[in-house]
C-alpha positions as a Markdown table, in Angstrom:
| # | Residue | x | y | z |
|---|---|---|---|---|
| 1 | Met | 5.6 | 17.4 | -12.3 |
| 2 | Ala | 8.7 | 15.3 | -12.9 |
| 3 | Thr | 9.4 | 14.2 | -16.4 |
| 4 | Asp | 11.2 | 11.2 | -17.8 |
| 5 | Glu | 14.2 | 13.4 | -18.3 |
| 6 | Asp | 14.2 | 14.4 | -14.6 |
| 7 | Phe | 14.1 | 10.8 | -13.6 |
| 8 | Ala | 16.9 | 9.9 | -16.0 |
| 9 | Ala | 19.0 | 12.7 | -14.6 |
| 10 | Leu | 18.4 | 11.5 | -11.1 |
| 11 | Ala | 19.3 | 8.0 | -12.0 |
| 12 | Asp | 22.5 | 9.2 | -13.6 |
| 13 | Arg | 23.4 | 11.1 | -10.4 |
| 14 | Leu | 22.6 | 8.1 | -8.1 |
| 15 | Thr | 24.6 | 5.7 | -10.2 |
| 16 | Asp | 27.6 | 8.0 | -10.8 |
| 17 | Ser | 30.6 | 6.5 | -9.0 |
| 18 | Ser | 32.0 | 10.0 | -8.4 |
| 19 | Thr | 28.9 | 11.1 | -6.5 |
| 20 | Pro | 29.9 | 11.5 | -2.8 |
| 21 | Met | 28.2 | 9.2 | -0.5 |
| 22 | Pro | 27.3 | 10.1 | 3.1 |
| 23 | Lys | 29.8 | 8.9 | 5.8 |
| 24 | Met | 28.7 | 5.6 | 7.4 |
| 25 | Ser | 27.5 | 6.1 | 10.9 |
| 26 | Glu | 26.8 | 3.8 | 13.8 |
| 27 | Val | 23.6 | 1.8 | 13.6 |
| 28 | Ser | 21.5 | 1.3 | 16.7 |
| 29 | Thr | 19.3 | -1.8 | 17.1 |
| 30 | Gly | 16.8 | -3.0 | 19.7 |
| 31 | Ala | 16.5 | -1.1 | 23.0 |
| 32 | Ala | 19.2 | 1.4 | 21.9 |
| 33 | Ala | 17.3 | 2.2 | 18.7 |
| 34 | Ala | 14.1 | 2.6 | 20.7 |
| 35 | Glu | 15.8 | 5.0 | 23.1 |
| 36 | His | 17.4 | 7.0 | 20.3 |
| 37 | Gly | 14.0 | 7.3 | 18.6 |
| 38 | Arg | 12.3 | 8.4 | 21.9 |
| 39 | Glu | 15.1 | 11.1 | 22.3 |
| 40 | Leu | 14.4 | 12.3 | 18.8 |
| 41 | Met | 10.7 | 12.5 | 19.4 |
| 42 | Leu | 11.2 | 14.3 | 22.7 |
| 43 | Arg | 13.4 | 16.9 | 20.9 |
| 44 | Glu | 10.7 | 17.3 | 18.3 |
| 45 | Tyr | 7.7 | 17.6 | 20.7 |
| 46 | Gly | 9.5 | 19.3 | 23.6 |
| 47 | Asn | 8.4 | 17.2 | 26.6 |
| 48 | Glu | 6.9 | 14.0 | 27.8 |
| 49 | Glu | 3.3 | 15.3 | 28.1 |
| 50 | Ala | 3.3 | 16.6 | 24.5 |
| 51 | Leu | 4.8 | 13.4 | 23.2 |
| 52 | Asp | 2.2 | 11.3 | 25.1 |
| 53 | Ala | -0.6 | 13.4 | 23.7 |
| 54 | Val | 0.7 | 12.8 | 20.1 |
| 55 | Leu | 1.2 | 9.1 | 20.6 |
| 56 | Arg | -2.3 | 8.7 | 22.1 |
| 57 | Arg | -3.8 | 10.7 | 19.3 |
| 58 | Ala | -2.1 | 8.5 | 16.7 |
| 59 | Gly | -3.8 | 5.2 | 17.8 |
| 60 | Arg | -7.3 | 4.1 | 17.9 |
| 61 | Arg | -9.7 | 5.7 | 20.3 |
| 62 | Arg | -9.7 | 4.3 | 23.9 |
| 63 | Leu | -12.2 | 1.5 | 24.2 |
| 64 | Gly | -12.8 | 1.5 | 28.0 |
| 65 | Glu | -13.5 | 4.0 | 30.6 |
| 66 | Gln | -10.0 | 3.9 | 32.1 |
| 67 | Pro | -7.6 | 6.6 | 30.7 |
| 68 | Lys | -4.7 | 4.1 | 30.3 |
| 69 | Gly | -4.0 | 0.4 | 30.3 |
| 70 | Ala | -4.9 | -2.6 | 28.2 |
| 71 | Ser | -8.5 | -3.0 | 27.0 |
| 72 | Pro | -10.2 | -6.3 | 27.9 |
| 73 | Thr | -9.2 | -9.0 | 25.4 |
| 74 | Val | -11.3 | -11.9 | 24.0 |
| 75 | Arg | -9.7 | -14.8 | 22.2 |
| 76 | Gly | -11.3 | -17.7 | 20.3 |
| 77 | Arg | -10.7 | -20.4 | 17.7 |
| 78 | Leu | -12.5 | -20.8 | 14.4 |
| 79 | Pro | -12.8 | -23.7 | 12.0 |
| 80 | Glu | -10.4 | -23.2 | 9.0 |
| 81 | Ala | -13.3 | -22.5 | 6.6 |
| 82 | Asp | -14.7 | -19.8 | 8.9 |
| 83 | Phe | -11.3 | -18.2 | 9.3 |
| 84 | Ala | -10.8 | -18.2 | 5.5 |
| 85 | Ala | -14.1 | -16.5 | 5.1 |
| 86 | Phe | -13.2 | -14.0 | 7.8 |
| 87 | Lys | -9.9 | -13.2 | 6.0 |
| 88 | Arg | -11.9 | -12.6 | 2.8 |
| 89 | Leu | -14.2 | -10.2 | 4.8 |
| 90 | Glu | -11.2 | -8.4 | 6.1 |
| 91 | Glu | -9.8 | -7.9 | 2.6 |
| 92 | Arg | -13.2 | -6.9 | 1.2 |
| 93 | Thr | -14.0 | -4.3 | 3.9 |
| 94 | Gly | -10.5 | -3.1 | 4.5 |
| 95 | Lys | -11.1 | -3.4 | 8.3 |
| 96 | Lys | -8.7 | -5.0 | 10.7 |
| 97 | Gln | -9.7 | -8.2 | 12.4 |
| 98 | Ser | -10.1 | -6.5 | 15.8 |
| 99 | Glu | -12.6 | -4.0 | 14.2 |
| 100 | Leu | -14.6 | -6.8 | 12.6 |
| 101 | Val | -14.7 | -8.7 | 15.9 |
| 102 | Arg | -15.9 | -5.6 | 17.8 |
| 103 | Glu | -18.6 | -5.1 | 15.2 |
| 104 | Ala | -19.7 | -8.7 | 15.3 |
| 105 | Val | -19.9 | -8.6 | 19.1 |
| 106 | Gln | -22.0 | -5.4 | 18.9 |
| 107 | Leu | -24.4 | -7.1 | 16.4 |
| 108 | Leu | -24.6 | -10.2 | 18.6 |
| 109 | Leu | -25.4 | -8.2 | 21.7 |
| 110 | Ala | -28.0 | -6.2 | 19.9 |
| 111 | Glu | -29.6 | -9.4 | 18.5 |
| 112 | His | -29.9 | -10.7 | 22.1 |
| 113 | Arg | -30.9 | -7.3 | 23.4 |
| 114 | Ile | -27.9 | -7.1 | 25.7 |
| 115 | Gly | -26.6 | -3.6 | 25.2 |
| 116 | Ala | -23.5 | -2.1 | 26.6 |
C-alpha cells in the first residue's frame, strides 16, 4: 500500500521541471477519433466479429426478439412534481430512468392482467 512518503515522492517527480515530458502528438477529434478508436479495438480483438461480440456483451441485454436494431421506444410527459419524485426514485434506487420505466410498465401490465 502506498504511503504518504510515496505520494510525496510522486508529487516531487511530477512537479520537477527537469522531468522529461512526452512529446506532443496529433490529437484526433470527431469522426477521426472514432475511427482511430475502432482501429485500436480491432487490433486488440482481432476481427469485426470478436469486436461486435464484446460490444454487444458490454451493453444491456437485448429487449426484443430481433438480434439487432433499435428497441421500441415510448415517450411521455410528466408534471414537474411527478418528474421530481421520479428523479428522487432514480437516485434512491440507483436505477436508470429507462429501467424504472420498464419496471413501471411491467407492474401496470400485471395490474391489468395484460402480460407480455
